[in-house]
Every structure is written in C-alpha cells, then in structure tokens.
C-alpha positions as CSV (number, residue, x, y, z in Angstrom):
1,M,54.2,-18.1,-36.4
2,Q,51.5,-20.5,-35.4
3,Q,48.0,-20.0,-36.8
4,L,45.5,-18.9,-34.2
5,R,43.4,-21.8,-33.0
6,P,39.6,-21.5,-33.1
7,R,37.4,-20.8,-30.1
8,A,34.5,-23.1,-29.2
9,R,32.0,-21.0,-31.3
10,D,34.4,-20.9,-34.3
11,V,33.7,-24.6,-34.8
12,G,30.0,-24.2,-34.5
13,L,29.6,-25.1,-30.9
14,V,26.9,-23.0,-29.2
15,L,26.6,-23.4,-25.5
16,G,23.6,-22.3,-23.5
17,E,20.7,-20.1,-24.5
18,L,21.7,-16.5,-23.9
19,P,23.5,-14.4,-26.6
20,V,27.1,-13.4,-26.2
21,G,28.6,-9.9,-26.3
22,P,30.6,-8.4,-29.2
23,Y,33.9,-10.0,-28.1
24,N,32.4,-12.9,-26.2
25,A,34.8,-11.9,-23.4
26,I,34.9,-10.4,-19.9
27,T,35.8,-7.1,-21.7
28,D,32.2,-6.9,-23.0
29,V,31.5,-5.5,-19.6
30,A,32.1,-1.7,-20.1
31,G,35.3,-0.5,-18.3
32,V,36.8,-4.0,-17.8
33,R,40.3,-4.4,-19.4
34,V,42.7,-7.4,-19.6
35,G,46.4,-7.5,-20.1
36,H,49.1,-10.3,-20.1
37,A,52.8,-10.6,-19.7
38,T,54.2,-14.1,-20.6
39,V,57.6,-15.4,-19.3
40,N,58.9,-18.1,-21.7
41,F,62.5,-19.1,-21.8
42,G,64.8,-22.1,-21.6
43,S,64.4,-25.8,-22.5
44,G,65.5,-29.2,-21.3
45,P,66.2,-30.3,-17.7
46,L,65.0,-28.3,-14.7
47,V,67.6,-26.3,-12.9
48,P,65.7,-25.0,-9.9
49,G,65.8,-21.3,-9.8
50,R,67.1,-20.9,-13.3
51,G,64.5,-22.4,-15.6
52,P,63.0,-23.4,-18.0
53,A,60.2,-20.9,-17.5
54,R,56.6,-21.3,-18.8
55,T,54.7,-18.8,-16.7
56,G,53.4,-15.2,-16.6
57,V,50.8,-12.8,-15.1
58,T,47.4,-11.7,-16.2
59,A,45.8,-8.4,-15.1
60,I,42.1,-7.7,-14.9
61,M,41.4,-4.0,-14.5
62,P,37.8,-3.8,-13.2
63,Q,37.2,-0.2,-14.1
64,S,38.6,2.8,-16.0
65,G,39.1,4.9,-12.9
66,N,41.2,4.6,-9.7
67,C,40.2,1.3,-8.0
68,F,41.3,2.5,-4.6
69,L,39.5,5.8,-4.6
70,Q,36.3,4.4,-6.1
71,K,35.9,0.9,-4.7
72,L,33.6,-1.6,-6.4
73,E,31.0,-3.9,-4.9
74,A,32.5,-7.4,-4.9
75,A,32.4,-10.9,-3.4
76,G,34.7,-13.8,-3.1
77,Y,33.7,-17.5,-2.8
78,V,35.9,-20.5,-1.9
79,I,34.8,-23.6,-3.8
80,N,37.7,-25.6,-2.5
81,G,40.4,-23.9,-0.5
82,F,43.6,-25.6,-1.4
83,G,45.2,-22.4,-2.6
84,K,47.4,-19.5,-1.8
85,S,45.4,-16.6,-3.1
86,I,46.0,-13.1,-1.6
87,G,43.4,-10.6,-0.4
88,L,40.3,-12.7,-0.3
89,P,39.5,-12.4,3.5
90,Q,39.1,-8.6,3.3
91,L,37.3,-8.9,0.0
92,Q,34.8,-11.2,1.6
93,E,34.4,-9.2,4.8
94,L,33.9,-5.7,3.4
95,G,32.5,-6.7,0.0
96,Q,34.8,-4.2,-1.7
97,L,37.3,-4.5,-4.5
98,E,39.9,-1.8,-4.3
99,S,42.7,-3.0,-6.7
100,P,43.1,-4.7,-10.0
101,I,42.9,-8.5,-9.9
102,L,46.1,-10.3,-10.9
103,L,46.6,-13.9,-11.7
104,T,49.9,-15.8,-11.7
105,N,51.5,-19.1,-10.5
106,T,51.5,-20.2,-6.9
107,L,55.0,-19.4,-5.7
108,N,55.0,-16.1,-7.5
109,A,51.8,-14.8,-5.8
110,P,53.6,-12.8,-3.0
111,K,56.0,-11.2,-5.5
112,V,53.2,-10.2,-7.8
113,A,51.2,-8.8,-4.8
114,D,54.3,-6.8,-3.8
115,A,54.6,-5.3,-7.3
116,L,50.9,-4.5,-7.4
117,I,51.2,-2.7,-4.1
118,S,54.0,-0.6,-5.5
119,H,51.8,0.2,-8.5
120,M,48.9,1.2,-6.2
121,L,51.2,3.4,-4.1
122,L,52.4,5.3,-7.1
123,E,48.8,5.8,-8.3
124,T,47.5,7.0,-4.9
125,Q,50.4,8.3,-2.8
126,E,48.3,8.9,0.2
127,I,47.8,5.1,0.8
128,G,49.2,4.2,4.2
129,I,49.8,7.8,5.2
130,S,46.6,9.9,5.3
131,M,44.5,7.0,3.9
132,S,44.1,3.4,4.9
133,T,46.4,0.7,3.5
134,V,45.3,-1.2,0.4
135,N,44.1,-4.8,0.0
136,V,45.4,-6.1,-3.3
137,V,43.9,-9.3,-4.8
138,V,46.1,-11.9,-6.4
139,G,44.9,-15.4,-7.5
140,E,47.1,-18.3,-8.4
141,C,47.4,-21.8,-9.8
142,N,50.3,-24.2,-9.8
143,D,52.1,-24.5,-13.2
144,G,55.0,-26.6,-11.8
145,Y,54.7,-29.4,-14.3
146,L,55.9,-27.2,-17.1
147,N,57.5,-24.3,-15.2
148,D,60.4,-23.8,-12.8
149,G,58.2,-22.8,-9.9
150,Q,61.1,-22.2,-7.5
151,G,62.5,-19.6,-9.9
152,R,59.6,-17.3,-9.3
153,H,60.4,-15.8,-12.7
154,V,57.5,-13.3,-12.8
155,Q,59.2,-10.0,-11.9
156,A,57.8,-6.6,-11.0
157,E,58.5,-5.5,-14.6
158,H,56.1,-8.2,-15.9
159,V,53.4,-7.1,-13.5
160,W,53.7,-3.6,-14.7
161,Q,53.7,-4.8,-18.4
162,A,50.4,-6.7,-17.8
163,L,48.9,-3.6,-16.1
164,D,50.1,-1.3,-18.9
165,R,48.9,-3.6,-21.7
166,A,45.4,-4.0,-20.2
167,S,42.9,-3.1,-22.9
168,S,39.3,-3.6,-23.9
169,G,38.2,-5.7,-26.9
170,P,39.4,-9.2,-27.7
171,V,41.3,-11.1,-25.0
172,A,44.2,-13.4,-25.8
173,E,43.5,-16.9,-24.5
174,G,45.2,-20.2,-23.8
175,A,48.9,-20.4,-23.1
176,V,49.4,-16.7,-22.4
177,G,50.1,-14.6,-19.3
178,A,49.2,-16.5,-16.2
179,G,48.0,-19.4,-18.4
180,A,51.4,-20.0,-20.0
181,G,52.1,-23.2,-18.0
182,M,48.7,-24.3,-16.9
183,V,47.2,-27.8,-17.6
184,A,43.4,-28.6,-17.7
185,F,42.0,-32.1,-18.1
186,G,45.4,-33.4,-19.2
187,F,45.5,-30.9,-22.1
188,K,47.0,-27.4,-22.4
189,G,44.8,-25.0,-20.6
190,G,45.2,-21.5,-19.3
191,I,43.2,-18.3,-19.9
192,G,39.7,-18.4,-21.3
193,T,36.8,-16.0,-21.4
194,S,33.2,-15.6,-22.4
195,S,30.2,-13.3,-21.9
196,R,26.4,-13.4,-21.9
197,L,23.8,-10.6,-22.5
198,L,20.5,-10.4,-20.8
199,P,17.4,-9.3,-22.8
200,Q,16.7,-5.6,-23.0
201,D,13.4,-6.0,-21.1
202,M,15.4,-7.5,-18.3
203,G,17.9,-4.6,-18.1
204,G,20.2,-5.6,-20.9
205,Y,22.9,-6.3,-18.5
206,T,26.2,-8.1,-19.4
207,V,28.0,-10.8,-17.5
208,G,31.6,-11.6,-18.4
209,V,33.8,-14.3,-17.1
210,L,37.6,-15.0,-17.3
211,V,39.1,-18.2,-16.0
212,L,42.6,-19.4,-15.3
213,S,42.1,-23.2,-15.9
214,N,44.5,-25.7,-14.4
215,F,42.2,-28.5,-13.2
216,G,40.6,-31.8,-14.0
217,A,41.7,-35.3,-15.1
218,R,41.6,-36.3,-18.7
219,R,38.7,-38.8,-18.2
220,Q,36.5,-36.1,-16.7
221,L,36.5,-33.7,-19.6
222,T,33.0,-33.0,-20.9
223,V,32.1,-30.8,-23.9
224,A,28.4,-30.0,-24.4
225,G,27.6,-33.2,-22.5
226,V,29.9,-35.3,-24.6
227,P,32.4,-37.5,-22.7
228,V,35.3,-36.2,-24.7
229,G,37.9,-37.1,-22.1
230,K,37.0,-40.7,-22.1
231,E,36.9,-40.8,-25.9
232,L,40.4,-39.3,-25.9
233,A,41.8,-41.5,-23.1
234,D,44.5,-42.9,-25.4
235,Y,45.7,-39.5,-26.7
236,K,49.3,-38.9,-25.9
237,E,50.5,-38.6,-22.3
238,E,48.4,-37.2,-19.4
239,K,49.8,-35.2,-16.5
240,P,48.2,-36.3,-13.2
241,N,46.3,-33.2,-12.3
242,D,44.4,-32.4,-9.1
243,G,43.8,-29.0,-10.2
244,S,43.0,-25.4,-9.5
245,I,41.0,-22.7,-11.2
246,M,40.5,-19.0,-10.7
247,T,37.2,-17.6,-12.0
248,I,36.5,-13.9,-12.3
249,V,32.9,-12.8,-12.9
250,A,32.2,-9.2,-13.9
251,T,28.9,-7.5,-14.5
252,D,27.4,-4.1,-15.1
253,A,24.3,-5.0,-13.2
254,P,24.2,-2.8,-10.0
255,L,24.5,-5.7,-7.5
256,K,25.5,-5.5,-3.9
257,S,28.1,-7.8,-2.4
258,R,25.6,-10.2,-1.1
259,Q,24.0,-10.5,-4.6
260,L,27.4,-10.9,-6.2
261,L,28.2,-13.7,-3.8
262,R,25.1,-15.5,-5.2
263,L,26.6,-15.2,-8.7
264,A,29.9,-16.5,-7.5
265,K,28.2,-19.5,-5.9
266,R,26.9,-20.4,-9.4
267,V,30.5,-20.7,-10.8
268,P,30.7,-24.4,-9.7
269,F,27.7,-25.3,-11.9
270,G,29.5,-24.0,-15.0
271,L,32.7,-25.9,-14.0
272,A,30.7,-29.1,-13.4
273,R,29.4,-28.9,-17.0
274,T,33.0,-29.3,-18.2
275,G,33.7,-32.2,-15.8
276,G,35.1,-30.3,-12.8
277,I,34.6,-31.9,-9.4
278,A,36.7,-29.6,-7.1
279,S,39.0,-32.4,-6.1
280,H,40.8,-32.6,-2.7
281,G,44.0,-30.7,-3.8
282,S,42.2,-28.2,-6.0
283,G,42.3,-24.5,-5.3
284,D,39.0,-23.3,-6.7
285,F,38.1,-19.6,-6.1
286,A,35.5,-17.3,-7.6
287,I,35.5,-13.5,-7.5
288,A,32.5,-11.5,-8.7
289,F,32.3,-7.7,-9.0
290,S,30.0,-5.1,-10.3
291,T,31.3,-2.1,-12.3
292,T,28.2,0.0,-11.5
293,L,28.1,0.5,-7.7
294,T,31.0,2.4,-6.3
295,Q,32.1,3.3,-2.8
296,P,34.3,6.3,-2.4
297,Q,37.4,6.0,-0.2
298,E,36.4,9.2,1.5
299,S,32.8,9.7,2.6
300,E,30.7,11.6,5.1
301,P,28.8,9.7,7.9
302,G,25.4,8.7,6.6
303,A,26.4,9.0,3.0
304,C,24.3,6.8,0.7
305,Q,25.4,4.6,-2.2
306,N,23.6,4.4,-5.6
307,A,20.6,2.1,-5.5
308,P,21.3,-1.6,-6.2
309,L,18.9,-3.9,-8.1
310,V,15.9,-5.1,-6.3
311,E,16.1,-8.8,-5.7
312,N,13.8,-9.7,-8.6
313,G,13.6,-13.5,-8.9
314,Q,13.3,-13.6,-12.7
315,L,16.2,-11.2,-13.2
316,M,18.5,-12.9,-10.6
317,T,17.8,-16.3,-12.2
318,L,18.9,-14.9,-15.6
319,L,22.1,-13.5,-14.1
320,F,22.7,-16.9,-12.6
321,Q,22.1,-18.6,-16.0
322,A,24.5,-16.1,-17.7
323,T,27.2,-16.9,-15.1
324,V,26.9,-20.6,-15.5
325,E,26.9,-20.5,-19.3
326,A,29.8,-18.1,-19.5
327,V,31.9,-20.1,-17.1
328,E,31.4,-23.3,-19.1
329,E,32.3,-21.6,-22.4
330,A,35.3,-19.8,-20.9
331,V,36.8,-23.1,-19.7
332,L,36.3,-24.6,-23.1
333,N,37.9,-21.5,-24.8
334,S,40.9,-21.9,-22.6
335,L,41.3,-25.4,-24.0
336,F,40.4,-24.7,-27.6
337,R,42.8,-21.8,-27.9
338,A,45.9,-23.3,-26.2
339,Y,48.8,-24.8,-28.2
340,T,50.9,-27.8,-27.3
341,V,53.7,-26.7,-24.8
342,I,57.0,-28.4,-24.0
343,G,58.2,-27.3,-20.6
344,R,60.8,-28.2,-18.0
345,D,62.4,-31.7,-18.2
346,D,60.8,-31.8,-21.7
347,H,57.4,-32.4,-20.2
348,V,54.8,-32.2,-23.0
349,V,51.3,-31.1,-22.6
350,P,49.4,-31.5,-25.8
351,A,46.8,-29.1,-27.2
352,L,43.2,-30.4,-27.3
353,P,43.0,-32.3,-30.6
354,L,40.3,-30.2,-32.2
355,E,39.7,-32.3,-35.3
356,R,38.9,-35.3,-33.1
357,V,36.8,-33.2,-30.8
358,V,34.7,-31.9,-33.7
359,E,34.3,-35.5,-35.0
360,L,33.0,-36.5,-31.5
361,L,30.6,-33.6,-31.3
362,K,29.2,-34.5,-34.7
363,R,28.9,-38.1,-33.8
364,Y,27.0,-37.2,-30.6
365,G,24.8,-34.8,-32.5
366,R,26.1,-31.6,-31.0
367,L,27.2,-30.1,-34.3
C-alpha cells in the first residue's frame, strides 16, 4: 500500500492570511459531507467500451437534511463554458440547490444524473407526482487520456456508493472518485479541498472549497508565486491539456443567491494564482451554496425566509478573500496528494515531484 502523500501545508507551505478549519476541507462547513466511488480496472491498449478504466464519481452532500424539501440558496458561474455540466441553468435562474452535487467524467454525466434522479425519487416519492420535478446538478471533466471514456464505466451502483459513503471530517484527495483519471498542469490532478475561517468579530463564518482539477499546461503551474512548471519543464512526459475544473464553494454565512454569485465570481482569482488561464477548450464552472438559508418546497404565499447577511463591505471582502485562498490551496492539494497513474494505452501521468517542488520553494524563499 502506498504511503499517503502530504498536502501543501504538510511541507510547510502556508498560503494566504486567513486560518484554516480543523480538517482544512469543505467539510469544515457544518453539514457538508463528501463521498467517493473509484472505478479502476484493466491495463494496456484501449478497447473502446471495455477499458481500461480510471474514473469515478464524487458526491458533495450540501446538508444533513433532504435537499429537495429544504432547498439551499446557491449560485452557478460559468468561467469558460466548454463543458457538459447538468442542472446549471435552473440553479442560476432560481438560485436554489435542491440535490446533492455529483462530479464525474464527461461522457458519464448523463448516467450519473439518471442515477441521482433515482436516488432523489426514492428519498422523496412525491417528486413529479404531487410535487414538482427535481433539478439535479452534475459537474464533469474529461479524463479520456487515462480512461476509456466511451465505456462510461461509472454505473448507478457507484453513484449510490458515493452518496452512501459521504461523511464529514477529512476528505480523500488526488486520484480518487471523480479525480481518478484527471490531469492538471501535466501532472496527476483530481480532487482537492481547503477551507478558511473568518474572525469571530466578523461572524466566525467558514468557507470551504472542493475542486476537481483537470486543467492547465505544465509551463503554467505556479506554486506560491514560484514558476514551478517552467522549472520542471523537463520532468517526464506531459499530456497536452486544455483543461477543465469544477469548483464547489460552501459556506455557513447566510448569503442570498446574488451574494453567493459574488463568491463564485472570485473563484477565477484563486485559479489564476496556480497558473490557470481558462483556455479555449476549458470547461470551468463554479457553484457556491450556503448551508444556512433554506427555502421549503412547500410554502404559503407571502412566507418569508430567514434574514440574509447585510451587504457589509468589510465582511464581504473577507468572504471573497477566503474563497480565493481556499481555491488556490485546494488546487495545490489535488496535485500534492495525487499518485502517478498509468492508464489506457499505458499513458503515464506522473505525480508532482514533491522533493523537487520543496527544493524550488526553498530556493525562492517560500519555505
């Protein structure tokens, strides 16, 4: 069994100014849980539809209760729209999240959405009968360099496993779940997460971020301002990578959809710190939700919601800062944690060489 690789902070790299939560993960936001199911089998030449498979699904459960009956304030933001995500238009229009958020590979997105719908129908049997239909949210990135994409190997059973395994506490990162076959900056990427805490005199709110990283060219990779990608330009082979990244932002701050959209619009600043440029073929999407403000499925005319935060400039700026810092660190954690993976046609995507990265960070005075 491989030894667990360190996260960015484990090597002494501290990014930003705000403190992190107990797990430095999206699960530091109370009620948020994360689960994975990884599909990993086969080796050698690609046989379309049969393997090898390096893929999976990741589930983000946004609250402990029924997502459909108690909808959450949410927002979706398209950074670059070269993607096949499901459920974003209604999320943007109504500002309501009414399902778990699932992440997977591109061609599997419809199958994953179908399995999630089945899960929602079992949980709330009135959907589509005495209640409205449900808008499920599924994000995706293309893992076709390592995975048999045509095989669409994520089945309903894997979706249910990810949902059932969703838990609070530490989050598995790197080549796990939806991240199993993803590539970032020419190195193995995938799932990464981080969090930030606001000062108590500013509400003590938590912002948590989870990313599915599959973007960027080797030369673009930047770590704490250090041009790591250029310094490692000679390191093994590099997969040409246009990209994609899904970013999920959670907070317990009682924000309305419009305010959450403002947080989602700060995601690109965190990505830019790592070298992301939202290239032409990149599917870059951000989803932000609050766990505090709920909207019941059934309500009386004129019913009022709990009061959202007043648009205080100092507080909103801190929430923006927390988002940017957590996005940057989540991306780096996805790289730091991931192992080298050999996929279809014996394609090799190397893990980020941490010893060399640490040497570079020391040389540039970051450690």
